[in-house]
Gaussian input, Z-matrix of N, CA and C with variables (Angstrom, degrees):
# hf/3-21g

backbone

0 1
 N
 C     1     B1
 C     2     B2     1     A1
 N     3     B3     2     A2     1     D1
 C     4     B4     3     A3     2     D2
 C     5     B5     4     A4     3     D3
 N     6     B6     5     A5     4     D4
 C     7     B7     6     A6     5     D5
 C     8     B8     7     A7     6     D6
 N     9     B9     8     A8     7     D7
 C    10    B10     9     A9     8     D8
 C    11    B11    10    A10     9     D9
 N    12    B12    11    A11    10    D10
 C    13    B13    12    A12    11    D11
 C    14    B14    13    A13    12    D12
 N    15    B15    14    A14    13    D13
 C    16    B16    15    A15    14    D14
 C    17    B17    16    A16    15    D15
 N    18    B18    17    A17    16    D16
 C    19    B19    18    A18    17    D17
 C    20    B20    19    A19    18    D18
 N    21    B21    20    A20    19    D19
 C    22    B22    21    A21    20    D20
 C    23    B23    22    A22    21    D21
 N    24    B24    23    A23    22    D22
 C    25    B25    24    A24    23    D23
 C    26    B26    25    A25    24    D24
 N    27    B27    26    A26    25    D25
 C    28    B28    27    A27    26    D26
 C    29    B29    28    A28    27    D27
 N    30    B30    29    A29    28    D28
 C    31    B31    30    A30    29    D29
 C    32    B32    31    A31    30    D30
 N    33    B33    32    A32    31    D31
 C    34    B34    33    A33    32    D32
 C    35    B35    34    A34    33    D33
 N    36    B36    35    A35    34    D34
 C    37    B37    36    A36    35    D35
 C    38    B38    37    A37    36    D36
 N    39    B39    38    A38    37    D37
 C    40    B40    39    A39    38    D38
 C    41    B41    40    A40    39    D39
 N    42    B42    41    A41    40    D40
 C    43    B43    42    A42    41    D41
 C    44    B44    43    A43    42    D42
 N    45    B45    44    A44    43    D43
 C    46    B46    45    A45    44    D44
 C    47    B47    46    A46    45    D45
 N    48    B48    47    A47    46    D46
 C    49    B49    48    A48    47    D47
 C    50    B50    49    A49    48    D48
 N    51    B51    50    A50    49    D49
 C    52    B52    51    A51    50    D50
 C    53    B53    52    A52    51    D51
 N    54    B54    53    A53    52    D52
 C    55    B55    54    A54    53    D53
 C    56    B56    55    A55    54    D54
 N    57    B57    56    A56    55    D55
 C    58    B58    57    A57    56    D56
 C    59    B59    58    A58    57    D57
 N    60    B60    59    A59    58    D58
 C    61    B61    60    A60    59    D59
 C    62    B62    61    A61    60    D60
 N    63    B63    62    A62    61    D61
 C    64    B64    63    A63    62    D62
 C    65    B65    64    A64    63    D63
 N    66    B66    65    A65    64    D64
 C    67    B67    66    A66    65    D65
 C    68    B68    67    A67    66    D66
 N    69    B69    68    A68    67    D67
 C    70    B70    69    A69    68    D68
 C    71    B71    70    A70    69    D69
 N    72    B72    71    A71    70    D70
 C    73    B73    72    A72    71    D71
 C    74    B74    73    A73    72    D72
 N    75    B75    74    A74    73    D73
 C    76    B76    75    A75    74    D74
 C    77    B77    76    A76    75    D75
 N    78    B78    77    A77    76    D76
 C    79    B79    78    A78    77    D77
 C    80    B80    79    A79    78    D78
 N    81    B81    80    A80    79    D79
 C    82    B82    81    A81    80    D80
 C    83    B83    82    A82    81    D81
 N    84    B84    83    A83    82    D82
 C    85    B85    84    A84    83    D83
 C    86    B86    85    A85    84    D84
 N    87    B87    86    A86    85    D85
 C    88    B88    87    A87    86    D86
 C    89    B89    88    A88    87    D87
 N    90    B90    89    A89    88    D88
 C    91    B91    90    A90    89    D89
 C    92    B92    91    A91    90    D90
 N    93    B93    92    A92    91    D91
 C    94    B94    93    A93    92    D92
 C    95    B95    94    A94    93    D93
 N    96    B96    95    A95    94    D94
 C    97    B97    96    A96    95    D95
 C    98    B98    97    A97    96    D96
 N    99    B99    98    A98    97    D97
 C   100   B100    99    A99    98    D98
 C   101   B101   100   A100    99    D99
 N   102   B102   101   A101   100   D100
 C   103   B103   102   A102   101   D101
 C   104   B104   103   A103   102   D102
 N   105   B105   104   A104   103   D103
 C   106   B106   105   A105   104   D104
 C   107   B107   106   A106   105   D105
 N   108   B108   107   A107   106   D106
 C   109   B109   108   A108   107   D107
 C   110   B110   109   A109   108   D108
 N   111   B111   110   A110   109   D109
 C   112   B112   111   A111   110   D110
 C   113   B113   112   A112   111   D111
 N   114   B114   113   A113   112   D112
 C   115   B115   114   A114   113   D113
 C   116   B116   115   A115   114   D114
 N   117   B117   116   A116   115   D115
 C   118   B118   117   A117   116   D116
 C   119   B119   118   A118   117   D117
 N   120   B120   119   A119   118   D118
 C   121   B121   120   A120   119   D119
 C   122   B122   121   A121   120   D120
 N   123   B123   122   A122   121   D121
 C   124   B124   123   A123   122   D122
 C   125   B125   124   A124   123   D123
 N   126   B126   125   A125   124   D124
 C   127   B127   126   A126   125   D125
 C   128   B128   127   A127   126   D126
 N   129   B129   128   A128   127   D127
 C   130   B130   129   A129   128   D128
 C   131   B131   130   A130   129   D129
 N   132   B132   131   A131   130   D130
 C   133   B133   132   A132   131   D131
 C   134   B134   133   A133   132   D132
 N   135   B135   134   A134   133   D133
 C   136   B136   135   A135   134   D134
 C   137   B137   136   A136   135   D135
 N   138   B138   137   A137   136   D136
 C   139   B139   138   A138   137   D137
 C   140   B140   139   A139   138   D138
 N   141   B141   140   A140   139   D139
 C   142   B142   141   A141   140   D140
 C   143   B143   142   A142   141   D141
 N   144   B144   143   A143   142   D142
 C   145   B145   144   A144   143   D143
 C   146   B146   145   A145   144   D144
 N   147   B147   146   A146   145   D145
 C   148   B148   147   A147   146   D146
 C   149   B149   148   A148   147   D147
 N   150   B150   149   A149   148   D148
 C   151   B151   150   A150   149   D149
 C   152   B152   151   A151   150   D150
 N   153   B153   152   A152   151   D151
 C   154   B154   153   A153   152   D152
 C   155   B155   154   A154   153   D153
 N   156   B156   155   A155   154   D154
 C   157   B157   156   A156   155   D155
 C   158   B158   157   A157   156   D156
 N   159   B159   158   A158   157   D157
 C   160   B160   159   A159   158   D158
 C   161   B161   160   A160   159   D159
 N   162   B162   161   A161   160   D160
 C   163   B163   162   A162   161   D161
 C   164   B164   163   A163   162   D162
 N   165   B165   164   A164   163   D163
 C   166   B166   165   A165   164   D164
 C   167   B167   166   A166   165   D165
 N   168   B168   167   A167   166   D166
 C   169   B169   168   A168   167   D167
 C   170   B170   169   A169   168   D168
 N   171   B171   170   A170   169   D169
 C   172   B172   171   A171   170   D170
 C   173   B173   172   A172   171   D171
 N   174   B174   173   A173   172   D172
 C   175   B175   174   A174   173   D173
 C   176   B176   175   A175   174   D174
 N   177   B177   176   A176   175   D175
 C   178   B178   177   A177   176   D176
 C   179   B179   178   A178   177   D177
 N   180   B180   179   A179   178   D178
 C   181   B181   180   A180   179   D179
 C   182   B182   181   A181   180   D180
 N   183   B183   182   A182   181   D181
 C   184   B184   183   A183   182   D182
 C   185   B185   184   A184   183   D183
 N   186   B186   185   A185   184   D184
 C   187   B187   186   A186   185   D185
 C   188   B188   187   A187   186   D186
 N   189   B189   188   A188   187   D187
 C   190   B190   189   A189   188   D188
 C   191   B191   190   A190   189   D189
 N   192   B192   191   A191   190   D190
 C   193   B193   192   A192   191   D191
 C   194   B194   193   A193   192   D192
 N   195   B195   194   A194   193   D193
 C   196   B196   195   A195   194   D194
 C   197   B197   196   A196   195   D195
 N   198   B198   197   A197   196   D196
 C   199   B199   198   A198   197   D197
 C   200   B200   199   A199   198   D198
 N   201   B201   200   A200   199   D199
 C   202   B202   201   A201   200   D200
 C   203   B203   202   A202   201   D201
 N   204   B204   203   A203   202   D202
 C   205   B205   204   A204   203   D203
 C   206   B206   205   A205   204   D204
 N   207   B207   206   A206   205   D205
 C   208   B208   207   A207   206   D206
 C   209   B209   208   A208   207   D207
 N   210   B210   209   A209   208   D208
 C   211   B211   210   A210   209   D209
 C   212   B212   211   A211   210   D210
 N   213   B213   212   A212   211   D211
 C   214   B214   213   A213   212   D212
 C   215   B215   214   A214   213   D213
 N   216   B216   215   A215   214   D214
 C   217   B217   216   A216   215   D215
 C   218   B218   217   A217   216   D216
 N   219   B219   218   A218   217   D217
 C   220   B220   219   A219   218   D218
 C   221   B221   220   A220   219   D219
 N   222   B222   221   A221   220   D220
 C   223   B223   222   A222   221   D221
 C   224   B224   223   A223   222   D222
 N   225   B225   224   A224   223   D223
 C   226   B226   225   A225   224   D224
 C   227   B227   226   A226   225   D225
 N   228   B228   227   A227   226   D226
 C   229   B229   228   A228   227   D227
 C   230   B230   229   A229   228   D228
 N   231   B231   230   A230   229   D229
 C   232   B232   231   A231   230   D230
 C   233   B233   232   A232   231   D231
 N   234   B234   233   A233   232   D232
 C   235   B235   234   A234   233   D233
 C   236   B236   235   A235   234   D234
 N   237   B237   236   A236   235   D235
 C   238   B238   237   A237   236   D236
 C   239   B239   238   A238   237   D237
 N   240   B240   239   A239   238   D238
 C   241   B241   240   A240   239   D239
 C   242   B242   241   A241   240   D240
 N   243   B243   242   A242   241   D241
 C   244   B244   243   A243   242   D242
 C   245   B245   244   A244   243   D243
 N   246   B246   245   A245   244   D244
 C   247   B247   246   A246   245   D245
 C   248   B248   247   A247   246   D246
 N   249   B249   248   A248   247   D247
 C   250   B250   249   A249   248   D248
 C   251   B251   250   A250   249   D249
 N   252   B252   251   A251   250   D250
 C   253   B253   252   A252   251   D251
 C   254   B254   253   A253   252   D252
 N   255   B255   254   A254   253   D253
 C   256   B256   255   A255   254   D254
 C   257   B257   256   A256   255   D255
 N   258   B258   257   A257   256   D256
 C   259   B259   258   A258   257   D257
 C   260   B260   259   A259   258   D258
 N   261   B261   260   A260   259   D259
 C   262   B262   261   A261   260   D260
 C   263   B263   262   A262   261   D261
 N   264   B264   263   A263   262   D262
 C   265   B265   264   A264   263   D263
 C   266   B266   265   A265   264   D264
 N   267   B267   266   A266   265   D265
 C   268   B268   267   A267   266   D266
 C   269   B269   268   A268   267   D267
 N   270   B270   269   A269   268   D268
 C   271   B271   270   A270   269   D269
 C   272   B272   271   A271   270   D270
 N   273   B273   272   A272   271   D271
 C   274   B274   273   A273   272   D272
 C   275   B275   274   A274   273   D273
 N   276   B276   275   A275   274   D274
 C   277   B277   276   A276   275   D275
 C   278   B278   277   A277   276   D276
 N   279   B279   278   A278   277   D277
 C   280   B280   279   A279   278   D278
 C   281   B281   280   A280   279   D279
 N   282   B282   281   A281   280   D280
 C   283   B283   282   A282   281   D281
 C   284   B284   283   A283   282   D282
 N   285   B285   284   A284   283   D283
 C   286   B286   285   A285   284   D284
 C   287   B287   286   A286   285   D285
 N   288   B288   287   A287   286   D286
 C   289   B289   288   A288   287   D287
 C   290   B290   289   A289   288   D288
 N   291   B291   290   A290   289   D289
 C   292   B292   291   A291   290   D290
 C   293   B293   292   A292   291   D291
 N   294   B294   293   A293   292   D292
 C   295   B295   294   A294   293   D293
 C   296   B296   295   A295   294   D294
 N   297   B297   296   A296   295   D295
 C   298   B298   297   A297   296   D296
 C   299   B299   298   A298   297   D297
 N   300   B300   299   A299   298   D298
 C   301   B301   300   A300   299   D299
 C   302   B302   301   A301   300   D300
 N   303   B303   302   A302   301   D301
 C   304   B304   303   A303   302   D302
 C   305   B305   304   A304   303   D303
 N   306   B306   305   A305   304   D304
 C   307   B307   306   A306   305   D305
 C   308   B308   307   A307   306   D306
 N   309   B309   308   A308   307   D307
 C   310   B310   309   A309   308   D308
 C   311   B311   310   A310   309   D309
 N   312   B312   311   A311   310   D310
 C   313   B313   312   A312   311   D311
 C   314   B314   313   A313   312   D312
 N   315   B315   314   A314   313   D313
 C   316   B316   315   A315   314   D314
 C   317   B317   316   A316   315   D315
 N   318   B318   317   A317   316   D316
 C   319   B319   318   A318   317   D317
 C   320   B320   319   A319   318   D318
 N   321   B321   320   A320   319   D319
 C   322   B322   321   A321   320   D320
 C   323   B323   322   A322   321   D321
 N   324   B324   323   A323   322   D322
 C   325   B325   324   A324   323   D323
 C   326   B326   325   A325   324   D324
 N   327   B327   326   A326   325   D325
 C   328   B328   327   A327   326   D326
 C   329   B329   328   A328   327   D327
 N   330   B330   329   A329   328   D328
 C   331   B331   330   A330   329   D329
 C   332   B332   331   A331   330   D330
 N   333   B333   332   A332   331   D331
 C   334   B334   333   A333   332   D332
 C   335   B335   334   A334   333   D333
 N   336   B336   335   A335   334   D334
 C   337   B337   336   A336   335   D335
 C   338   B338   337   A337   336   D336
 N   339   B339   338   A338   337   D337
 C   340   B340   339   A339   338   D338
 C   341   B341   340   A340   339   D339

   B1=1.4833
   B2=1.5107
   B3=1.3002
   B4=1.3693
   B5=1.5363
   B6=1.3162
   B7=1.4673
   B8=1.5628
   B9=1.2780
   B10=1.4600
   B11=1.5443
   B12=1.3203
   B13=1.5107
   B14=1.4794
   B15=1.3659
   B16=1.4916
   B17=1.5063
   B18=1.2820
   B19=1.4813
   B20=1.5093
   B21=1.3603
   B22=1.4710
   B23=1.5128
   B24=1.3083
   B25=1.4565
   B26=1.5815
   B27=1.3131
   B28=1.4565
   B29=1.5600
   B30=1.3620
   B31=1.4522
   B32=1.5309
   B33=1.3764
   B34=1.4868
   B35=1.5051
   B36=1.3385
   B37=1.4845
   B38=1.5283
   B39=1.3223
   B40=1.4801
   B41=1.5414
   B42=1.3561
   B43=1.4415
   B44=1.5213
   B45=1.2906
   B46=1.4664
   B47=1.5223
   B48=1.3265
   B49=1.4501
   B50=1.4995
   B51=1.3624
   B52=1.4528
   B53=1.5129
   B54=1.3292
   B55=1.4724
   B56=1.4959
   B57=1.3258
   B58=1.4742
   B59=1.5358
   B60=1.2977
   B61=1.4304
   B62=1.5667
   B63=1.3291
   B64=1.5011
   B65=1.5295
   B66=1.3482
   B67=1.4124
   B68=1.5433
   B69=1.2959
   B70=1.4870
   B71=1.4888
   B72=1.3176
   B73=1.4726
   B74=1.5416
   B75=1.3160
   B76=1.5130
   B77=1.5036
   B78=1.3455
   B79=1.4883
   B80=1.5366
   B81=1.3102
   B82=1.4230
   B83=1.5288
   B84=1.3229
   B85=1.4511
   B86=1.5274
   B87=1.3772
   B88=1.4782
   B89=1.5519
   B90=1.2450
   B91=1.4890
   B92=1.5059
   B93=1.3041
   B94=1.4733
   B95=1.5278
   B96=1.3055
   B97=1.5121
   B98=1.4882
   B99=1.2901
   B100=1.4680
   B101=1.4968
   B102=1.2924
   B103=1.4762
   B104=1.5064
   B105=1.3690
   B106=1.4358
   B107=1.5541
   B108=1.2983
   B109=1.4932
   B110=1.5362
   B111=1.2769
   B112=1.5343
   B113=1.5185
   B114=1.3089
   B115=1.4658
   B116=1.4754
   B117=1.3191
   B118=1.4245
   B119=1.5152
   B120=1.3416
   B121=1.4221
   B122=1.5725
   B123=1.3188
   B124=1.5037
   B125=1.4529
   B126=1.3471
   B127=1.4726
   B128=1.5670
   B129=1.3278
   B130=1.4685
   B131=1.5295
   B132=1.3603
   B133=1.4976
   B134=1.5172
   B135=1.3587
   B136=1.4690
   B137=1.5111
   B138=1.3660
   B139=1.4895
   B140=1.5064
   B141=1.2739
   B142=1.4720
   B143=1.5534
   B144=1.3297
   B145=1.5154
   B146=1.4571
   B147=1.2942
   B148=1.5144
   B149=1.5334
   B150=1.3573
   B151=1.4903
   B152=1.5336
   B153=1.3632
   B154=1.4740
   B155=1.5516
   B156=1.3328
   B157=1.4568
   B158=1.5175
   B159=1.3563
   B160=1.4208
   B161=1.5436
   B162=1.3492
   B163=1.4827
   B164=1.5271
   B165=1.3174
   B166=1.4503
   B167=1.5436
   B168=1.4163
   B169=1.4266
   B170=1.5243
   B171=1.3051
   B172=1.4751
   B173=1.5458
   B174=1.2990
   B175=1.4442
   B176=1.5418
   B177=1.2961
   B178=1.4990
   B179=1.5154
   B180=1.3214
   B181=1.4996
   B182=1.5143
   B183=1.3513
   B184=1.4520
   B185=1.5474
   B186=1.3457
   B187=1.4735
   B188=1.4845
   B189=1.3050
   B190=1.4560
   B191=1.5405
   B192=1.3131
   B193=1.4153
   B194=1.5697
   B195=1.3433
   B196=1.4381
   B197=1.5240
   B198=1.3142
   B199=1.4698
   B200=1.5898
   B201=1.3320
   B202=1.4495
   B203=1.5767
   B204=1.3316
   B205=1.4668
   B206=1.4522
   B207=1.3035
   B208=1.4717
   B209=1.4844
   B210=1.3447
   B211=1.4522
   B212=1.5445
   B213=1.3156
   B214=1.4333
   B215=1.4897
   B216=1.3610
   B217=1.5008
   B218=1.5482
   B219=1.3660
   B220=1.4690
   B221=1.5322
   B222=1.2896
   B223=1.5179
   B224=1.4864
   B225=1.2829
   B226=1.4842
   B227=1.5399
   B228=1.3658
   B229=1.4650
   B230=1.5257
   B231=1.2837
   B232=1.5297
   B233=1.5602
   B234=1.3472
   B235=1.4612
   B236=1.5140
   B237=1.3534
   B238=1.4746
   B239=1.5163
   B240=1.3021
   B241=1.5077
   B242=1.4791
   B243=1.3529
   B244=1.4720
   B245=1.5086
   B246=1.3582
   B247=1.4327
   B248=1.5308
   B249=1.3050
   B250=1.4965
   B251=1.4878
   B252=1.3481
   B253=1.4658
   B254=1.5433
   B255=1.3562
   B256=1.5176
   B257=1.5317
   B258=1.3246
   B259=1.4556
   B260=1.5574
   B261=1.2924
   B262=1.4675
   B263=1.5584
   B264=1.3226
   B265=1.4392
   B266=1.5136
   B267=1.3335
   B268=1.4320
   B269=1.5194
   B270=1.3118
   B271=1.5036
   B272=1.5496
   B273=1.3645
   B274=1.4704
   B275=1.5283
   B276=1.3194
   B277=1.4325
   B278=1.5528
   B279=1.3408
   B280=1.5175
   B281=1.5488
   B282=1.3042
   B283=1.4750
   B284=1.6005
   B285=1.3084
   B286=1.4447
   B287=1.5024
   B288=1.3467
   B289=1.4844
   B290=1.5022
   B291=1.3674
   B292=1.4607
   B293=1.5029
   B294=1.3438
   B295=1.4945
   B296=1.4894
   B297=1.2819
   B298=1.4856
   B299=1.4933
   B300=1.3262
   B301=1.4515
   B302=1.4927
   B303=1.3240
   B304=1.5108
   B305=1.4988
   B306=1.3560
   B307=1.4881
   B308=1.4881
   B309=1.3330
   B310=1.5063
   B311=1.5414
   B312=1.3056
   B313=1.4798
   B314=1.5298
   B315=1.3747
   B316=1.4649
   B317=1.4945
   B318=1.3114
   B319=1.4876
   B320=1.5319
   B321=1.3138
   B322=1.4363
   B323=1.5448
   B324=1.2982
   B325=1.4462
   B326=1.5094
   B327=1.3557
   B328=1.4716
   B329=1.5498
   B330=1.2932
   B331=1.4216
   B332=1.5572
   B333=1.2917
   B334=1.4753
   B335=1.5112
   B336=1.3591
   B337=1.3869
   B338=1.5206
   B339=1.3191
   B340=1.4749
   B341=1.4954
   A1=106.02
   A2=117.71
   A3=123.74
   A4=115.39
   A5=117.34
   A6=121.28
   A7=109.41
   A8=115.19
   A9=125.11
   A10=106.53
   A11=113.07
   A12=117.58
   A13=109.29
   A14=116.13
   A15=118.12
   A16=111.23
   A17=115.57
   A18=121.27
   A19=111.74
   A20=115.73
   A21=121.46
   A22=110.31
   A23=113.27
   A24=118.60
   A25=110.30
   A26=115.33
   A27=119.95
   A28=109.41
   A29=117.57
   A30=119.57
   A31=112.14
   A32=116.88
   A33=118.49
   A34=111.44
   A35=115.21
   A36=118.52
   A37=112.40
   A38=117.32
   A39=120.39
   A40=109.56
   A41=119.29
   A42=122.48
   A43=110.07
   A44=118.28
   A45=123.71
   A46=109.99
   A47=117.72
   A48=121.79
   A49=112.86
   A50=116.73
   A51=122.56
   A52=111.24
   A53=115.38
   A54=119.53
   A55=111.99
   A56=119.21
   A57=124.35
   A58=109.15
   A59=117.05
   A60=120.38
   A61=109.84
   A62=116.91
   A63=120.62
   A64=112.01
   A65=115.87
   A66=122.20
   A67=113.19
   A68=118.03
   A69=122.80
   A70=113.90
   A71=117.42
   A72=121.80
   A73=114.08
   A74=115.73
   A75=121.67
   A76=114.84
   A77=116.02
   A78=119.07
   A79=110.89
   A80=117.22
   A81=122.65
   A82=108.38
   A83=118.20
   A84=124.42
   A85=107.65
   A86=110.66
   A87=119.32
   A88=109.45
   A89=116.25
   A90=122.45
   A91=113.39
   A92=115.02
   A93=122.07
   A94=108.85
   A95=117.49
   A96=118.76
   A97=111.78
   A98=117.48
   A99=120.83
   A100=112.95
   A101=117.90
   A102=120.83
   A103=115.28
   A104=117.90
   A105=119.20
   A106=108.99
   A107=115.34
   A108=122.42
   A109=109.98
   A110=116.90
   A111=122.24
   A112=106.36
   A113=113.13
   A114=121.87
   A115=111.11
   A116=118.23
   A117=122.79
   A118=111.12
   A119=116.48
   A120=123.46
   A121=111.05
   A122=113.83
   A123=117.78
   A124=110.71
   A125=118.37
   A126=120.79
   A127=109.52
   A128=114.90
   A129=119.69
   A130=112.38
   A131=115.80
   A132=119.89
   A133=109.08
   A134=115.19
   A135=119.04
   A136=112.57
   A137=115.61
   A138=119.26
   A139=107.60
   A140=122.26
   A141=125.20
   A142=110.42
   A143=115.50
   A144=119.33
   A145=109.14
   A146=118.90
   A147=121.29
   A148=110.84
   A149=113.36
   A150=117.84
   A151=110.68
   A152=114.96
   A153=119.25
   A154=110.23
   A155=117.26
   A156=122.36
   A157=108.77
   A158=117.70
   A159=122.48
   A160=115.37
   A161=116.70
   A162=119.11
   A163=114.59
   A164=119.16
   A165=120.27
   A166=107.31
   A167=116.59
   A168=120.54
   A169=113.46
   A170=113.63
   A171=119.85
   A172=110.03
   A173=117.44
   A174=119.27
   A175=111.93
   A176=116.12
   A177=119.38
   A178=110.77
   A179=113.85
   A180=121.12
   A181=104.77
   A182=113.89
   A183=121.05
   A184=108.27
   A185=117.95
   A186=118.76
   A187=114.84
   A188=118.19
   A189=121.28
   A190=110.58
   A191=117.65
   A192=123.23
   A193=109.19
   A194=116.20
   A195=118.51
   A196=109.91
   A197=116.23
   A198=122.06
   A199=114.09
   A200=114.30
   A201=117.99
   A202=112.48
   A203=116.04
   A204=121.19
   A205=113.90
   A206=121.29
   A207=124.85
   A208=110.23
   A209=114.54
   A210=117.33
   A211=109.35
   A212=117.68
   A213=124.53
   A214=110.16
   A215=117.24
   A216=120.62
   A217=110.50
   A218=115.45
   A219=117.59
   A220=110.06
   A221=115.99
   A222=119.37
   A223=111.50
   A224=118.13
   A225=123.66
   A226=111.02
   A227=116.54
   A228=121.70
   A229=108.21
   A230=119.08
   A231=124.43
   A232=107.51
   A233=114.88
   A234=118.98
   A235=110.93
   A236=117.67
   A237=121.03
   A238=111.02
   A239=117.46
   A240=118.81
   A241=111.79
   A242=117.56
   A243=120.51
   A244=110.44
   A245=118.61
   A246=121.20
   A247=113.98
   A248=115.73
   A249=121.25
   A250=112.36
   A251=117.80
   A252=122.84
   A253=115.51
   A254=113.29
   A255=118.83
   A256=109.87
   A257=115.67
   A258=120.78
   A259=113.21
   A260=117.60
   A261=120.94
   A262=109.07
   A263=113.29
   A264=120.87
   A265=111.51
   A266=117.20
   A267=121.79
   A268=110.04
   A269=115.08
   A270=121.21
   A271=111.71
   A272=114.76
   A273=118.62
   A274=112.42
   A275=116.09
   A276=118.99
   A277=112.92
   A278=113.41
   A279=118.41
   A280=111.41
   A281=115.63
   A282=121.69
   A283=107.12
   A284=116.77
   A285=119.99
   A286=112.14
   A287=116.95
   A288=121.71
   A289=113.07
   A290=111.94
   A291=118.36
   A292=111.41
   A293=114.80
   A294=119.50
   A295=113.22
   A296=119.68
   A297=122.60
   A298=109.41
   A299=120.05
   A300=119.16
   A301=116.13
   A302=114.49
   A303=121.51
   A304=108.02
   A305=115.49
   A306=120.11
   A307=110.84
   A308=116.04
   A309=119.39
   A310=109.41
   A311=116.18
   A312=120.84
   A313=109.44
   A314=116.38
   A315=122.27
   A316=110.89
   A317=116.23
   A318=123.96
   A319=112.04
   A320=116.00
   A321=124.11
   A322=114.15
   A323=116.86
   A324=119.44
   A325=113.68
   A326=116.98
   A327=120.43
   A328=111.28
   A329=116.73
   A330=121.56
   A331=116.17
   A332=116.14
   A333=119.05
   A334=109.59
   A335=116.28
   A336=122.11
   A337=109.28
   A338=117.27
   A339=120.73
   A340=111.24
   D1=143.42
   D2=-175.53
   D3=-84.29
   D4=-6.47
   D5=-174.37
   D6=-96.85
   D7=154.38
   D8=172.79
   D9=-111.27
   D10=121.30
   D11=-178.39
   D12=-111.85
   D13=151.33
   D14=176.81
   D15=-69.64
   D16=150.17
   D17=177.21
   D18=-58.12
   D19=149.44
   D20=175.98
   D21=-128.20
   D22=158.84
   D23=175.87
   D24=-86.36
   D25=163.61
   D26=175.97
   D27=-57.95
   D28=-40.26
   D29=179.64
   D30=-63.16
   D31=-40.37
   D32=175.66
   D33=-62.56
   D34=-42.09
   D35=178.81
   D36=-63.05
   D37=-43.67
   D38=179.96
   D39=-63.37
   D40=-36.78
   D41=176.62
   D42=-63.66
   D43=-41.55
   D44=177.97
   D45=-63.97
   D46=-42.47
   D47=175.95
   D48=-58.36
   D49=-45.32
   D50=177.47
   D51=-60.54
   D52=-46.51
   D53=178.01
   D54=-62.75
   D55=-40.05
   D56=179.46
   D57=-61.36
   D58=-41.66
   D59=-176.63
   D60=-71.68
   D61=-36.05
   D62=176.15
   D63=-65.64
   D64=-39.78
   D65=-174.38
   D66=-86.27
   D67=-11.60
   D68=-170.77
   D69=-47.35
   D70=-43.89
   D71=-175.08
   D72=-83.02
   D73=-3.68
   D74=-178.82
   D75=-95.04
   D76=-6.97
   D77=-178.80
   D78=-60.37
   D79=140.54
   D80=177.39
   D81=-68.41
   D82=151.46
   D83=179.31
   D84=-121.22
   D85=135.17
   D86=-179.51
   D87=-116.69
   D88=132.74
   D89=-179.75
   D90=-78.25
   D91=136.81
   D92=175.80
   D93=-117.04
   D94=163.02
   D95=177.06
   D96=-48.16
   D97=144.60
   D98=177.37
   D99=84.93
   D100=8.66
   D101=178.87
   D102=79.50
   D103=8.15
   D104=179.54
   D105=-78.22
   D106=143.01
   D107=179.87
   D108=-113.83
   D109=131.67
   D110=177.68
   D111=-127.78
   D112=165.94
   D113=175.59
   D114=-99.19
   D115=-179.05
   D116=-178.35
   D117=-67.61
   D118=161.07
   D119=-179.16
   D120=-59.45
   D121=-37.03
   D122=178.74
   D123=-60.79
   D124=-39.55
   D125=-179.95
   D126=-54.33
   D127=-47.19
   D128=-175.41
   D129=-71.03
   D130=-29.71
   D131=174.17
   D132=-64.33
   D133=-45.14
   D134=178.60
   D135=-65.22
   D136=-42.97
   D137=179.48
   D138=-66.55
   D139=-34.38
   D140=179.38
   D141=-65.69
   D142=-40.92
   D143=175.58
   D144=-63.46
   D145=-42.28
   D146=-179.93
   D147=-62.46
   D148=-42.87
   D149=179.82
   D150=-63.37
   D151=-39.90
   D152=179.58
   D153=-64.38
   D154=-39.67
   D155=179.53
   D156=-62.59
   D157=-46.63
   D158=-173.20
   D159=-82.44
   D160=-31.14
   D161=-173.92
   D162=-125.48
   D163=-7.16
   D164=-178.88
   D165=80.04
   D166=-161.33
   D167=-174.60
   D168=-60.93
   D169=145.66
   D170=175.73
   D171=-70.09
   D172=129.26
   D173=179.38
   D174=-117.02
   D175=1.19
   D176=-179.56
   D177=-84.72
   D178=160.12
   D179=177.22
   D180=-81.35
   D181=153.41
   D182=178.43
   D183=-61.82
   D184=128.24
   D185=174.97
   D186=-67.98
   D187=143.86
   D188=-177.48
   D189=-111.83
   D190=-47.34
   D191=-168.76
   D192=-128.49
   D193=142.83
   D194=175.07
   D195=-90.71
   D196=-178.76
   D197=-176.14
   D198=-61.88
   D199=-19.49
   D200=-179.40
   D201=-95.24
   D202=2.25
   D203=179.73
   D204=85.69
   D205=8.12
   D206=176.63
   D207=-96.25
   D208=166.84
   D209=179.32
   D210=-62.90
   D211=136.18
   D212=-176.84
   D213=-87.34
   D214=75.53
   D215=-178.24
   D216=-63.01
   D217=-40.15
   D218=-177.02
   D219=-68.41
   D220=-45.09
   D221=177.40
   D222=-61.77
   D223=-41.88
   D224=178.64
   D225=-62.00
   D226=-43.78
   D227=-178.83
   D228=-64.46
   D229=-44.98
   D230=179.46
   D231=-60.87
   D232=-48.85
   D233=-175.69
   D234=-61.94
   D235=-46.77
   D236=177.48
   D237=-62.29
   D238=-38.87
   D239=177.69
   D240=-61.81
   D241=-40.90
   D242=179.44
   D243=-71.38
   D244=-44.11
   D245=-176.86
   D246=-63.94
   D247=-24.92
   D248=175.73
   D249=-61.63
   D250=-21.49
   D251=179.32
   D252=-100.09
   D253=1.64
   D254=-179.27
   D255=-50.82
   D256=132.39
   D257=175.42
   D258=85.67
   D259=-6.81
   D260=178.62
   D261=-86.39
   D262=146.17
   D263=177.01
   D264=-73.50
   D265=165.97
   D266=177.53
   D267=-59.97
   D268=-40.32
   D269=-178.07
   D270=-66.43
   D271=-38.73
   D272=176.32
   D273=-67.88
   D274=-37.29
   D275=177.50
   D276=-70.40
   D277=-36.13
   D278=174.59
   D279=-61.36
   D280=-42.90
   D281=-179.50
   D282=-65.61
   D283=-43.28
   D284=179.25
   D285=-65.09
   D286=-40.54
   D287=176.51
   D288=-54.09
   D289=-47.01
   D290=-178.61
   D291=-66.31
   D292=-50.22
   D293=-179.15
   D294=-61.75
   D295=-41.86
   D296=-179.25
   D297=-71.42
   D298=-33.57
   D299=171.33
   D300=-61.00
   D301=-37.29
   D302=175.42
   D303=-65.07
   D304=-46.39
   D305=-178.74
   D306=-59.12
   D307=-43.69
   D308=-178.67
   D309=-63.04
   D310=-42.23
   D311=-178.12
   D312=-66.12
   D313=-38.16
   D314=178.86
   D315=-61.45
   D316=-44.86
   D317=177.22
   D318=-92.39
   D319=48.70
   D320=-169.56
   D321=-49.80
   D322=-52.70
   D323=-174.26
   D324=-69.94
   D325=-19.94
   D326=174.49
   D327=-76.16
   D328=-28.09
   D329=-170.73
   D330=-111.94
   D331=-23.66
   D332=-172.62
   D333=-129.60
   D334=153.91
   D335=172.75
   D336=-68.84
   D337=138.94
   D338=-177.93
   D339=-109.59

């Protein structure tokens, strides 16, 4: 990820996790060709930070096709979100998770159903 975020405490991170779980079903959905639905780019940046915190660097290849033989937009979005954090420490990803959660909430109508 190209951004530098201020350090956060474990308590701030846990608060952001709780908020993320409460808001998870409210993210806006955007249609892609073939009837696939994805969420905003910010959602995948946040999800990528969470994956980096929990699993470290992404080691998988970029997904190309889903089980139905169509372009895997959802898999690609998740993969790109995780790859954006490659090489970042757990602490850097935690700080990013918190900051991006605040950014998403600040731009509420762009990211969530109102």
